[in-house]
C-alpha positions in Angstrom: 0.0 0.0 0.0 1.5 3.4 -1.0 1.9 6.1 1.6 -0.3 9.0 0.9 0.8 12.6 1.2 -1.6 13.1 4.2 0.2 10.5 6.3 0.9 12.2 9.7 4.4 13.1 10.6 5.9 14.1 13.9 8.3 17.0 14.4 10.3 18.2 17.4 11.0 21.9 17.7 13.2 23.6 20.2 12.4 27.3 20.6 15.1 29.6 21.9 14.7 33.3 23.0 12.3 34.9 25.4 10.0 31.9 25.4 9.5 31.1 29.1 7.4 33.3 31.4 5.5 34.9 28.4 2.6 32.4 28.1 4.3 30.5 25.3 3.0 27.0 26.4 -0.6 28.2 27.1 -0.8 30.1 23.8 0.7 27.2 21.9 -1.9 24.9 23.4 -4.6 27.4 22.4 -3.3 27.5 18.8 -3.2 23.7 18.8 -6.9 23.6 19.5 -7.5 25.3 16.2 -5.5 22.6 14.3 -5.9 18.8 14.2 -2.6 18.2 16.0 -1.5 16.0 18.8 1.6 16.2 21.0 3.0 18.3 23.8 4.8 21.5 24.7 7.1 21.9 27.8 9.7 24.2 29.3 13.2 22.9 29.4 15.7 23.7 32.2 18.0 25.7 29.8 15.3 28.3 29.2 14.1 26.9 25.9 10.8 25.3 25.0 10.3 21.9 23.5 7.4 21.2 21.2 6.6 17.8 19.7 3.6 17.8 17.4 2.1 15.3 15.0 -0.3 15.9 12.1 -0.4 16.0 8.3 2.6 17.9 7.0 0.5 20.9 5.7 -1.3 21.1 9.1 2.0 21.1 10.9 3.4 23.8 8.6 0.4 26.1 9.4 0.5 25.3 13.1 4.2 26.3 13.3 3.6 29.4 11.2 0.8 30.5 13.6 3.2 30.0 16.6 6.0 31.9 14.8 3.6 34.7 14.0 2.2 34.9 17.5 5.7 35.0 19.1 7.7 36.7 16.4 9.3 39.1 18.9 10.2 36.3 21.3 11.7 33.5 19.2 15.3 34.1 18.4 16.0 30.6 17.0 14.2 27.4 16.4 15.6 24.0 15.7 13.3 21.6 13.8 13.8 17.9 13.3 11.7 14.9 12.3 10.8 12.8 15.4 10.1 9.1 15.8 6.5 8.2 16.4 7.4 6.1 19.3 4.9 7.4 21.8 1.2 7.5 21.0 -0.5 10.9 21.4 -4.2 11.3 21.8 -4.4 15.1 22.3 -2.2 18.1 22.6 -1.0 18.9 26.2 1.2 21.0 28.3 3.8 19.0 30.1 5.7 20.0 33.2 
């Protein structure tokens, strides 16, 4: 069976900049509710924020674009990589 272009993929993004203490996780979770994405967002000890999201590629692109637009003045750098789909997600959540 051929893989369709709408096969969900998972991406891990590390956001660097002024991304903690500015409502980043809560706003990201709110944006996630507007898109059919699953995964999580959490603060990391080094001051960055980790986001792991799974959806169709076009949905992920729009989701990340909405986050980038919302936090344009806060994000200095973001590292994006494909991630293994080794943990099943059923919703998008904020992790501590």
